[in-house]
Structure formats: structure tokens, C-alpha cells
C-alpha positions in Angstrom: 6.3 20.9 -7.4 9.0 18.4 -6.9 9.1 14.7 -7.8 11.0 11.9 -6.0 10.8 8.2 -7.0 12.1 5.5 -4.6 11.9 1.8 -4.3 9.8 0.4 -1.5 12.1 -2.6 -1.1 10.2 -4.1 1.9 6.9 -4.4 0.0 8.3 -6.1 -3.2 9.2 -9.7 -3.7 12.3 -8.8 -5.8 14.8 -8.2 -3.0 17.4 -6.7 -5.4 17.8 -2.9 -5.1 17.4 -1.3 -8.5 19.2 1.8 -9.8 16.6 4.5 -10.7 17.5 7.0 -13.5 16.0 10.5 -13.2 14.5 9.8 -9.8 13.8 13.5 -9.3 11.8 13.9 -12.6 8.2 13.2 -13.6 9.3 10.0 -15.5 11.7 7.5 -14.0 13.5 4.6 -15.7 15.4 1.5 -14.6 16.7 -1.8 -15.8 14.8 -4.7 -14.4 17.0 -7.4 -12.7 17.4 -10.8 -14.2 15.3 -13.2 -12.2 14.7 -17.0 -12.1 11.0 -16.6 -11.1 8.4 -13.8 -11.3 8.6 -11.2 -8.6 7.4 -7.6 -8.0 9.1 -4.3 -7.6 7.2 -1.5 -5.8 8.1 2.1 -6.7 6.7 5.1 -4.9 6.3 8.5 -6.5 6.3 11.3 -3.9 5.1 14.7 -5.2 5.6 17.8 -3.0 4.3 21.3 -3.6 6.1 24.6 -2.5 3.3 25.8 -0.2 3.7 26.8 3.4 3.4 24.2 4.8 4.2 22.0 1.9 1.9 19.1 1.0 2.9 15.6 -0.2 1.0 13.1 -2.3 2.1 9.6 -3.0 1.4 7.0 -5.7 2.6 3.4 -5.7 3.5 1.6 -8.9 3.8 -2.2 -8.8 5.9 -3.8 -11.6 6.0 -7.5 -12.2 9.4 -8.8 -13.4 9.3 -12.1 -15.3 12.1 -14.4 -16.3 
């Protein structure tokens, strides 16, 4: 299976794009932006198998960033 993490920028209230480290691995990391008020970052994990046809599964993680 393959992993791909990405930021769902339109859904979050933090409008700054974050840099994801290891976005093609099981675990991803990033540095939260400095904010003046609380906001949310939405990350999506997409997992794809190697079947024919391949199947995808998705999971959303919502992170609250506080000042």
C-alpha cells in the first residue's frame, strides 16, 4: 500500500499552507504556524492498495493550532 498526506486548505481556518515532512509515509510531521488566534488545520491521509483496480481509503485529521 502507499500513503499520501495532504493539507485540505479549503476546510481549515488556518489559511497558511504548511510544509509536510514525510508525506508519503505512515507518519507525517510538520511545524504549526504561529497564529494570533486559534485555528484549525485539516490533513487528509490517502491510502492506496496495489490491486487491479486499486482502492483508496481516506481519513481526515483536524488539528487545532493555538497561540
